[in-house]
C-alpha positions as CSV (number, residue, x, y, z in Angstrom):
1,M,-19.5,1.1,-6.0
2,K,-16.6,3.0,-4.4
3,F,-13.9,1.2,-2.5
4,N,-11.2,3.0,-0.5
5,S,-8.2,1.4,1.1
6,T,-5.5,2.9,3.3
7,I,-2.5,1.6,5.2
8,P,-2.2,3.3,8.5
9,V,1.4,4.5,9.3
10,Q,3.0,2.6,12.1
11,Y,6.4,3.3,13.5
12,V,9.3,1.4,15.1
13,T,11.5,3.2,17.7
14,K,15.2,2.8,17.2
15,G,18.0,4.0,19.4
16,K,18.1,5.3,23.0
17,G,17.9,8.6,24.8
18,K,18.2,11.7,22.6
19,K,19.2,9.6,19.6
20,K,15.8,7.8,19.6
21,K,14.2,7.9,16.1
22,K,10.8,6.9,14.9
23,I,11.1,4.9,11.7
24,P,8.1,4.0,9.5
25,L,7.4,0.3,9.8
26,L,6.6,0.0,6.1
27,A,9.8,1.4,4.6
28,T,12.3,0.8,1.8
29,N,15.9,1.8,1.4
30,S,15.7,2.7,-2.3
31,C,13.3,4.3,-4.7
32,P,12.6,3.2,-8.3
33,P,14.3,5.4,-11.0
34,S,10.9,6.9,-11.9
35,G,10.5,8.3,-8.3
36,L,7.2,6.5,-8.0
37,W,5.9,3.2,-6.5
38,K,3.3,1.6,-8.6
39,F,0.3,-0.3,-7.1
40,K,-2.3,-2.4,-8.7
41,Y,-5.5,-3.8,-7.1
42,I,-7.7,-6.4,-8.9
43,A,-11.2,-7.0,-7.5
44,D,-13.3,-9.9,-8.7
45,Y,-17.1,-9.8,-7.9
46,T,-19.6,-12.5,-7.5
47,T,-23.2,-12.6,-6.2
48,T,-23.6,-16.3,-6.2
49,F,-22.5,-19.1,-3.9
50,D,-20.7,-21.1,-6.6
51,S,-18.0,-18.4,-6.7
52,A,-18.4,-17.8,-10.4
53,I,-16.8,-14.4,-11.2
54,E,-19.4,-12.1,-12.7
55,S,-17.3,-8.9,-13.0
56,S,-13.8,-7.7,-12.4
57,Q,-12.2,-4.3,-11.9
58,T,-8.5,-3.3,-12.0
59,V,-7.3,-0.1,-10.4
60,E,-3.7,1.1,-10.8
61,T,-2.2,4.0,-9.0
62,T,1.2,5.5,-8.1
63,Q,2.7,7.0,-4.9
64,K,5.7,9.4,-4.9
65,C,8.7,8.2,-2.9
66,T,9.3,10.3,0.2
67,K,12.1,10.7,2.7
């Protein structure tokens, strides 16, 4: 099974007139020393109604910090 997930970029407008700037809504003011943000997703699967976990998958990825 393949599972794709994305977070669409949304912006907040700051300022007025010609000084108006679009700033990403999901933003940080610093970057880890490695230059990468680390993400981890854990999926537990079940095919029964008793919620017994039959399988689990962990996916780890990184994203470069951008300005």
